[in-house]
C-alpha positions as CSV (number, residue, x, y, z in Angstrom):
1,M,199.5,109.3,-96.3
2,P,197.7,106.8,-98.6
3,N,198.3,103.1,-98.7
4,F,200.5,102.8,-102.0
5,P,200.9,99.5,-103.5
6,L,204.6,97.9,-102.7
7,Q,205.9,98.6,-106.1
8,V,205.5,102.0,-106.0
9,K,206.6,102.6,-102.8
10,L,209.9,100.1,-104.6
11,F,209.3,102.6,-107.4
12,S,210.3,105.6,-105.3
13,F,212.8,104.5,-103.5
14,L,215.1,103.2,-105.9
15,D,214.4,106.5,-108.2
16,L,215.4,108.6,-105.3
17,N,218.2,106.6,-103.8
18,F,219.9,105.9,-108.1
19,K,219.3,109.6,-108.6
20,R,221.3,110.2,-105.3
21,F,224.2,107.9,-106.3
22,L,224.1,109.2,-109.5
23,N,224.9,112.9,-108.6
24,I,227.4,111.3,-106.5
25,M,229.1,109.6,-109.0
26,I,228.9,112.8,-111.6
27,A,230.4,114.8,-108.4
28,L,233.5,112.4,-108.0
29,H,233.7,112.6,-111.8
30,Q,233.7,115.7,-112.2
31,G,236.1,116.5,-109.2
32,F,238.4,114.2,-110.1
33,W,239.3,115.7,-113.5
34,L,239.1,119.2,-112.1
35,G,241.7,118.5,-109.7
36,V,244.2,116.5,-112.0
37,L,244.2,118.9,-115.2
38,N,246.1,121.6,-115.3
39,Q,244.8,125.3,-116.6
40,D,245.7,124.1,-120.3
41,Q,244.2,121.3,-120.2
42,I,241.2,122.8,-119.0
43,D,240.8,125.0,-121.5
44,Q,241.9,122.8,-124.1
45,A,238.8,120.4,-122.5
46,T,236.2,123.2,-122.3
47,E,236.6,124.6,-126.1
48,L,236.2,120.7,-126.8
49,N,233.1,120.6,-125.1
50,Y,231.5,123.9,-126.7
51,L,232.7,122.6,-130.0
52,T,230.7,119.3,-129.3
53,L,227.4,121.0,-128.4
54,E,225.5,122.0,-131.6
55,K,222.9,124.8,-130.4
56,Y,226.1,127.5,-129.9
57,R,226.5,127.0,-133.4
58,N,223.1,126.9,-134.7
59,L,221.1,129.9,-136.2
60,N,218.1,129.7,-134.2
61,Y,219.7,129.7,-131.0
62,N,222.2,132.5,-131.8
63,N,218.6,134.0,-133.2
64,S,216.7,133.9,-129.8
65,G,217.4,137.0,-128.3
66,L,218.3,137.8,-125.2
67,W,216.7,135.9,-122.1
68,H,214.2,137.7,-119.9
69,W,217.0,138.5,-116.9
70,E,219.3,139.7,-119.4
71,E,216.2,142.2,-121.0
72,K,215.5,143.0,-117.6
73,A,219.0,144.3,-116.6
74,F,219.6,146.1,-119.6
75,K,216.5,148.1,-119.0
76,S,217.4,148.8,-115.3
77,F,221.1,149.6,-116.1
78,F,221.9,149.8,-119.5
79,K,219.8,152.7,-120.4
80,D,223.0,154.8,-121.3
81,C,224.8,152.8,-123.1
82,N,225.4,152.8,-126.9
83,S,228.8,150.7,-127.6
84,I,228.9,147.0,-125.5
85,L,231.5,144.4,-125.6
86,V,230.6,140.8,-125.1
87,G,233.2,138.8,-124.0
88,A,233.4,134.6,-124.8
89,C,230.7,135.5,-127.5
90,G,230.8,132.4,-128.6
91,G,228.5,132.1,-131.9
92,G,227.2,135.2,-131.7
93,R,223.4,135.0,-129.9
94,E,224.1,138.4,-127.5
95,I,225.5,140.4,-130.2
96,L,222.7,140.0,-133.0
97,A,220.1,140.4,-130.2
98,L,221.7,144.0,-129.2
99,Y,221.6,145.1,-133.3
100,K,218.3,144.9,-133.6
101,M,217.9,146.5,-129.9
102,G,220.2,149.5,-131.9
103,Y,223.2,149.0,-129.5
104,K,226.6,148.8,-131.2
105,A,228.0,145.5,-130.2
106,D,231.7,143.9,-130.3
107,G,233.0,140.8,-129.5
108,F,235.7,138.2,-128.4
109,E,235.8,134.7,-127.9
110,C,238.8,131.9,-127.6
111,S,237.8,129.4,-129.3
112,E,238.8,130.2,-133.6
113,K,236.0,127.4,-134.9
114,L,233.1,129.5,-132.4
115,V,234.7,132.8,-133.9
116,E,234.4,131.2,-137.7
117,F,231.0,130.7,-136.8
118,C,229.9,134.3,-135.4
119,K,231.5,135.9,-138.1
120,E,229.7,133.8,-141.0
121,T,226.2,134.5,-138.9
122,L,227.3,137.9,-138.5
123,A,227.5,138.9,-142.5
124,K,224.8,136.4,-143.2
125,E,222.4,139.3,-140.9
126,N,224.6,142.4,-142.6
127,I,225.5,143.3,-138.9
128,N,229.3,145.3,-139.2
129,S,230.6,144.0,-135.8
130,Q,234.1,143.4,-134.8
131,V,234.7,140.2,-133.3
132,Y,238.3,139.4,-131.8
133,I,240.1,135.9,-131.0
134,C,242.2,135.9,-128.1
135,P,243.8,133.4,-125.8
136,P,241.6,131.9,-122.6
137,S,240.8,133.7,-120.2
138,E,241.9,136.9,-121.9
139,V,241.0,140.6,-123.2
140,P,242.4,141.5,-126.2
141,E,244.4,144.3,-125.7
142,H,244.5,146.8,-129.0
143,I,240.7,146.9,-129.0
144,N,238.2,150.2,-128.4
145,K,237.1,150.8,-125.1
146,Y,233.4,150.8,-125.0
147,D,230.0,152.1,-122.7
148,S,229.5,148.8,-121.5
149,L,230.4,145.0,-121.1
150,I,229.2,141.1,-120.8
151,M,230.5,138.6,-119.9
152,G,229.0,134.9,-122.4
153,W,227.1,132.8,-120.5
154,G,228.5,130.7,-117.7
155,A,232.0,132.1,-119.0
156,Y,233.7,133.5,-116.3
157,M,232.8,129.9,-114.3
158,H,235.6,128.6,-116.8
159,I,238.1,130.9,-115.6
160,R,240.3,129.0,-112.6
161,G,241.8,130.4,-109.5
162,R,241.2,133.5,-108.0
163,E,244.2,135.4,-109.3
164,K,243.5,134.4,-112.4
165,R,239.7,135.6,-112.1
166,I,241.1,139.0,-110.7
167,K,243.3,139.8,-113.2
168,F,240.8,139.0,-115.9
169,L,238.5,141.4,-114.4
170,K,241.6,144.4,-114.2
171,Q,241.7,144.0,-118.0
172,L,238.0,144.3,-119.0
173,H,238.4,147.4,-116.8
174,T,240.5,148.7,-119.3
175,K,237.8,148.8,-122.0
176,V,234.8,150.4,-120.7
177,V,234.6,154.2,-119.9
178,N,233.3,155.6,-117.3
179,N,233.5,152.8,-114.7
180,G,230.2,151.5,-117.0
181,P,228.0,148.2,-116.2
182,L,229.3,144.9,-117.0
183,L,226.7,141.7,-116.6
184,M,228.2,138.9,-115.7
185,S,226.4,134.9,-115.2
186,F,227.6,132.3,-112.6
187,F,226.5,129.0,-110.6
188,A,226.4,130.5,-106.8
189,R,228.7,127.4,-105.0
190,D,227.3,128.2,-101.7
191,N,223.7,127.4,-103.4
192,S,224.4,124.1,-104.4
193,K,225.3,120.6,-102.4
194,Q,226.2,119.6,-105.9
195,Y,229.1,122.3,-106.8
196,G,230.1,122.2,-102.9
197,R,230.8,118.2,-103.7
198,I,232.5,118.8,-106.6
199,Y,234.7,121.7,-105.5
200,N,235.8,119.8,-101.9
201,I,236.6,116.6,-104.4
202,A,239.0,118.4,-106.9
203,R,240.4,120.6,-103.9
204,F,241.4,117.1,-102.2
205,V,242.3,115.8,-105.8
206,S,244.2,118.5,-106.4
207,F,246.3,118.8,-103.1
208,L,247.0,114.9,-103.6
209,H,248.4,115.2,-107.5
210,E,250.2,118.1,-106.6
211,T,252.2,116.3,-103.1
212,K,252.4,113.1,-105.8
213,I,250.8,111.1,-102.7
């Protein structure tokens, strides 16, 4: 190994350990609040976070089309589909892209502000798609069935608890015909030490919080 100067070695050592320290602090911060907040509060915090992120209300972002892996999935599994329901459609990125690809796409979203922005964007593009508002972690009841389904980027991860996720998937299944395909994205906790730390801290804090220790 080359004989690096002391300053370079010191920087490398401090930089590595500083990043480790930051990851630990982030895990403690996020794990603590996930353990303390109830589902309604988490839903409200999630909505506030998305409203502060400008890109979901940015025309350039929402006109950027499908991502590479989304296009690949469509070519493989959605060939025979004509109509698509987009859950957690946000500002309308997926709906806009699908319309330009020749699909009929509608969506639903729990954020009233994002629904308003999505409708305005679709109107400017002369796209006649329906966008429904519904409570978080739920699917609108009185809507048509579709050939296929999409859950907006990362949205499924915001549903807390196994039973609630299963309930949501069952509701979603009632809106698709002939067991059509579902495209869903999420981060796998087993593939990330950081997510594992956050999860374990949240479980521990939740236990202490519920038992009032």
